[in-house]
N, C-alpha and C positions, 0 to 999 in steps of 0.2 A: 252638559253631558260628560265632557272630558276637559280637564285643565292640566296644563303644564305649569309648574311653579318653580321658578328660578333654576331652570335647566341649563347645565353647562356640559359641553362635550369637547374633548381635545383629541387630536391625532398628532403623531410626531411632527412637530414644527408648525402645527396649525391649531388654532382654537376655533372650532367650527360653530359652536354655540356658546354664548357668554351671558349667563344670567337671564335667560329668555323665559318669559311667562306669556302663555297664550291660552285661550279657552274656545271650545267649540260647543255651541248651544244647540239643544234639540230644536228643530223647526227653523233653522237658520243656515244660510249658505255663507261661509266665511272664506273670503279670498285671501290668499297668502302670496305676496309678491316680493320681488327683490332680484338683484343681479345674480348671475351664476356665481356660486361661492358665498352667497349671503347667508346660507344655513337652512334654506327651505327643505331640501332633500334630507338633511340630517335630522331635522325636526320630525319629518314624516317617518323616518326609519326608527326613531326613538318611540314614537307613538305606536308603531306596529311591532315593536319588540325585536327588530333587526339589530339595533344598537342599544346598549345600556348607557344611561346617563352617568357622567362622573359625579355630578351633584344635582340636587333638586329632586322633585317628586312628580309623579303622575297621579291625578285624582280622577277616578272613573265613577260617575254617578254618586259622588260624595264620599267614596272610599279610596284611600291611597292604595295603589297597585304597583306591582313590578312585573312586567311581562317577561316570562322566561325566554320566549322566542316568538317568531312570526305566527306560528299556529296557536300559541297561547292568546295572542291578541285577537285572532280570528274567532276563537271560541268565546271571547268576551264581547263579540259583536262589532268588531272593527274590520272594515273591508277597504281594499285599495285597488285603484287602477293605475298601473305604472306607466310612466312616459315611454320607457323601453318596452317594446312588444315582447311579452312573455307568454308564448303559446307553445304547444307541442305540435310541431309541423306534420308529423306522421300519424296523428290522431284526428278523429273527426271533429266537426264543429260541436256536436252534442257532447262528445267526450271532454273537450276542452272546457265547456261551460259547466258540466256536471261532474268533473273529475273527482271531487272530494265528497260527492253526495249521489253517486250512481244508485239507481233504484234496483234492488235485488229481490229475488224470490228463492224458492227452495234450493238448498245446496250452494248458496252464495252466487247463483247465476244472475247475470244482469238482465233485468226486464227491459229490453230495448224499446218496446212499444211505449212504455210509460216514460222512460228516459228521454226518448225523442219528443214525446208530447210536451213534457215539462220544458225541455230545451227550446222547443218552438215558441212556447209562451214568452220566454225571456227574450228570444230573438225578435219576436214581434214588437216587444216594448222598445227595443233600441233601433228597430228598422233594419235589421240584418236580413237581407234577402239571399239566402243560400240554402241548399239542401242540408239538413242536419247530419246526414251521413257522409258529407263531402270532406275529404282530407283538407286540412288547413293549409298545407304547403303551397297550393296553387292560388290562394286568395290574395287580394290586394292588402296593402298596409292598412287602409281604412277599414276593411272587413275584419282584419285581425284585431284592430283596436276595438271595434264593436263587440267582438267575442269577449275581450277582457272586461268590457263594461257589463255585458250580460252576465258573465260569471260572478262579478262583484254583486250585482243586483240579486242573483239567485241565492246568495248567502243571507239575504234579509238583514243587512248590517244596520246597526243603530248609528254608527258613525262611518260615513263613506268618504274616503279621501281620493281625490283625483289629481294626478300629477301630469300637467300638459295633456289633457285628454283629447283635445281637438287638433293636435299637431298633424295627424294623418287624415282628418275628416274633411269632407266637402262642406260648403256653407250650409247646404240643406241638411246634412247629417248632424252638423253642429247645432242647428236650430232645434232639431228633434231631440237631441240630447239635453239641451237647456230646458225644453218643455218638460222632459222627464224629471230632471233635477228639481225643478220648481214643484212638480207634483209630489216628489218624495219629501221635499222640505215641508210642504203643507200637510203631509201625513205625520210629521214629527221627527223625521230623520235629520240628524246633524250632518252637515256636508262641509268638507274642506276642499277648496278649489285652488290649485296652483296653476298659474298661467303667466306667460310673458305678454299676452295680448291684452292691453289695458281696456280696449273697447269691450272685450268679452267680460272682463272682471267688473267693469262699471255697469254693464247691462244685467249681470246675473247676481252679483254678490251683495248680500245685505250689510256686510261689514267687511272692511278691507284692512289687513295688517301688513306692515312693511318691515322686512328684515334687511339689515345692511352690515356686512362684515361680521356676521355672527351675532349681532345685537338686535334687540327689538327697538325699532324707531318710533312706532306709534300705530294707532288704529283710527279709522274714520268710519262713521256710520254712513250708510248709503241708502237713504230712504227711497230714492227713485227706483231701486231695483224691484220693489214691490208696487210702488205707485209712482209712475212717471210724472204725475202732476205735482208730486212733493219735491221734485228736484229744485224748484225755484226757492224753497225755504232752506234747502240744505245742499247747495251745489258742491260737487267734488270735481275739481279741475284735473284733467290728466297731468298737466304740468306740475301740479302740487305733488302728485304721487311720484312722478319721475324725479323731482327734486329730493323727495324723501329717500328714494332708492339710491340716487347717485351722490347725495350730499352736496349737490350743486344744481344750478339751473341748466335746463336742456332746451336748446333752440330747435324747433321742429319746422322752421321756415325753409324756403328754397335755399339750397346750398350755394346757389349763384348761377349766373347766366353762362351757358356754354357757348362756344363759338365754333361750331362744326365747319368743315370745309365742304360747303354744299355743292361745289363743283367736282368733288372727288367721290365717286361711288366705290365702296369696297365690296359690297354685296348686293346683288339683285336677285330676287326670287320672282319667277313669273309663272303663275297659274299652276302651282305644284299640287299634285293630287296623289294621295295614297288612300285607297278605298277603305272607308270606315274610320279613317284617322284624320285626314286633311283633305279639304275639298276646294281646290282652286285658289290657293293662297298666293298673293303677290305682295312684295314689299321691297323697299330700297333702304339700305343703311349706308351712311356717309362717314367719312373720316372724322374722328373726334365727336361723334354723335352717341348719345344714349337714347335708344329707341325702345319704348316700353311696350310690353305685350300683356294685356289685362284680360281676364276672363275666368270662368269657373274651371274646376278640375275636369279634364276631358274635353275642353273646348277646342283643342287642336294646337295649343302653344308648345307643350313639351313634345308632342308628336312631330311638329315641324322641326324642332331642334334636333331630334334623333335622325331625321332625314338629312339635315344640313351637315351633320358630322359623320355621316356614312354608316350610322348604326342600323338604320332602316333604309330600304330602297323606295324611291318614289315610282308610281305607276306612269306618271306623265308630268310634263312641266320642264322648266329650264332654270338652272342656277348659274349665275355669273359672278366670279370673284375677280376683282380688280380688272374688269373689262374682258375677262377670258371665260368663255363657257366651260363648265367643268362637270365631270361625273365623279362623285366622291363615293368610293367603295368601302372605306373603313375609317375608323377613328384615327389610325396612324397616318393615313393619307391626308385627312383633314388637318392634322397637326403639322406633319413634316413637309408637306408640299404646299399647303395653303395658309399655314400659320393661324389656324382657327381652333380655339379651345372651348371646352364645354364644362362649366361648373354645375354638376348635377344637383337636382333638388334633393336627392337622397344621398347625402354625403357619406353616411355611415356604411351603406351597402354598395354604392357605386363609385363614390368620389375619393375614398381614402382607404389606406391599408392600416386598419386600426391597431393591429398588433405590432406594426413596424414603427421605427423611430421617425421623428420629424425629418431628419436628414433624408431618409429613403423617400418619404412622401413628396418632399419638395424637389428632389432631383430625378425621380423616376422618369419624367417625361424627357429628360435630356441625356439619359444613359447612352443612347446611340452616339451622341456627340462627345462624350467624355470617356469612351472606352479606350483602353491602351491598344495601340495598333498591333503590337506583337502578341501579347498574352491574351488579347480579346477579353480582358476583364475590366471592371470599372476602376477608373483612376480615383482612389479614395480621397486624395487631397483636393481634387477638383470638385468632387461630390460634396465634401464638407464646405468648400468655399461657396458653391452654389446655394447650399442650404443656409449658411450663415448670412449671405447677402439678402436672401428673402426674409429671414427672421428679422433682420435689422430694418429693411425697407418697409415691411408691413407691420412692424412692432408687434410681432407674435409673442405673447407672454408664455414662456416655457423655461424650465430650469436649464435647458440646453438642447442641442439638436439631436441628442440620443434619447430624449424623452419619448416614450410611446405616445402616439397620437390619441389613443383611447383615453389617456389621463388628462387631456387638455379640455378646457371649457368649450361649449358649443361655438362661441364666437371665434375662438382661436383655431378650432378645427376648420371653420369656414375660411379663415385667412389662409391656412395651409392649403386648402382645396383651391383657392384662387392663386396662391403663390406658385403652385405647381405649373400652371399654364403661363404665368408671367416669366418664370425661369426659362420656359421653352420659347420665349420671345414671340408670343402670339400677338398679332395685331388686331384680330377679331375675337371677341369674347362673347360667348352666349352664357349668361348667368341666370340660372333657374332657381327661383325662390331663395334669394341669398340670405335671408334673415329668419327662416323658419327655425324655431326652437332656440333662439339666442335672446339674451336679455337686452334691456333698453340701452345700456352703456355700450355693449358690443355692437348693437344695431347701428348706433350713431357712428361708431368707428368704421363699420363696413360701408355705410353710406358715403362717408368721406373718402374712403379708399376707392370706391367705384367712381365717384365724381372726379377724383384726381386722376384716375387712369385715363379718362376722356379729356379732361380740361388741361392737364399738365403734360400727359404723354401722348395724346392724340390717338389713343385706342378707340376702336369702334365697338360699341357694346349693345347687344340685344338683351334687354333685361326683362325676364319673365317673372311676374309676381301676381299673387292674389291679394296683395296688400296695397290698396289704392293710394292711401296716404304716402306710402313709400315711393310709389311711382311718381306721384305728383311732385314730391320733393326732389327727384333726381333727373327726370327725363326732359328731352326737348319735345318729342312727340309721343303720342300714345295710340297704339292700335288696339281695338276692342275685338276679341275673339268670342264667337258664340256658335255652337253647333258645328265645329270643325272648320269654320271659315272666318274671315275678317269682315265685320259688319259695320265698322265705323272707325274714325280717326279724330283725335283731338290734337290740334297744332298749337305752337307758340306757348307751351305751358310755362317755360322758364322765362322767355322774353317778356311775356305779359303778366308774369307772376300770378298765374291763375291759382286760386285756392282749391283745397280739396272739395269744398262745398260746390264751387263753380264747376269743376270737372265732373263731380258726381251728378249734378243736375244735367250736364250736357250729355252724359252717356246713359242716363236712366232710361230714356225711351228705347234704347237698343236692346234692353232686356225684357221689354214688355211683350 
């Protein structure tokens, strides 16, 4: 349906694409994978007319084309669902979906009855349960992502491109999206699917192409995406794809055995309740331990974290830090009095100051400590020293500490988010979904960073993740959350080197 032939694209100091050829066939889901900076987003922006190639050509349905801009590509039947949420917050759900195709009648007036009816049809297809006249501003990230998907579907695109479409979706919503994409594929739509989640790519995509450092590395046919029984004759190993992406082997085994001080409790939570959010949760975290919290979105894990750092109040229960019962009323009190930090799952909206430099983001939590006593302003030399220390310690890839955080890769943004709390000398870290939206190489680095914080520095870590293989690789123990409470525990994961399959079998009955 569409081909890229020998496409190259350069920016000052960077060759984003170097002689890349790709094709997207009608009736096929084509997975595009690679590390951040591999060229995936640049390729998509060229296909959609946002960028113009320096060399090479685009062939659409057999004819060479040159898209003047994004709207030109839309008119030619190309739709896109962006990774970054692109919605109009003060418009309704229906207006966001139908913005470029509002149904009008006499004198150019919008026919709201028809507009809402058509919008509801597309909302039903993606499982978006919200009134069509509701303002988007108050919706969740997952609902906003479904609006983007519904908008793309409403355009009846011949080629539909999806860039990390499940990054904000629950497991249930993702399954529904995949069923819809398979339906579109079977109807003849060409689909391009970009994701860092290899399990999704292998389950969904008929063909998988790999980019590395702006170059096309290779493609693999994935027969099992249509027929699971065919995987025996054409197996694709995740490790093979990872090696293609990284240019080296990637070890996904246990990082090593941790040795927590089981006699030293740093955090004890007893029967904590917040109505509608957390129901009677109890746990103990020890010095040098990584304690995993697994469950679906809304199961109570992040809700508990918000209580622990003072962002939300509990209705009842007891929290003890280093043997002392505490009442935490604010994030500042959590940090400065109890040395407990929280790495948010939503780093771009809650964890980072995107328009500020790396220096500010790394030092902001220690500003009270580095203020000048007389002028009451920040000591710039000490601020730069704090930031430089964390950049070196965490191996943050940045041109310098004055670089805006917005321009860093997802993995390096996450390192900055973690480094902020390390600079503040936190002994207890709550890390929520640490590798959402980061590539395989960055994911491995973040795993090693988290493990070293516990194993080498004795930090105590409460690790919240919906990625079970990630937890199995890192934690001593695993708590399973369901319906706002803890329903089970898996012990000795690192000492007995329990595999993902073993842990998965152990916890499966808890979700029945």
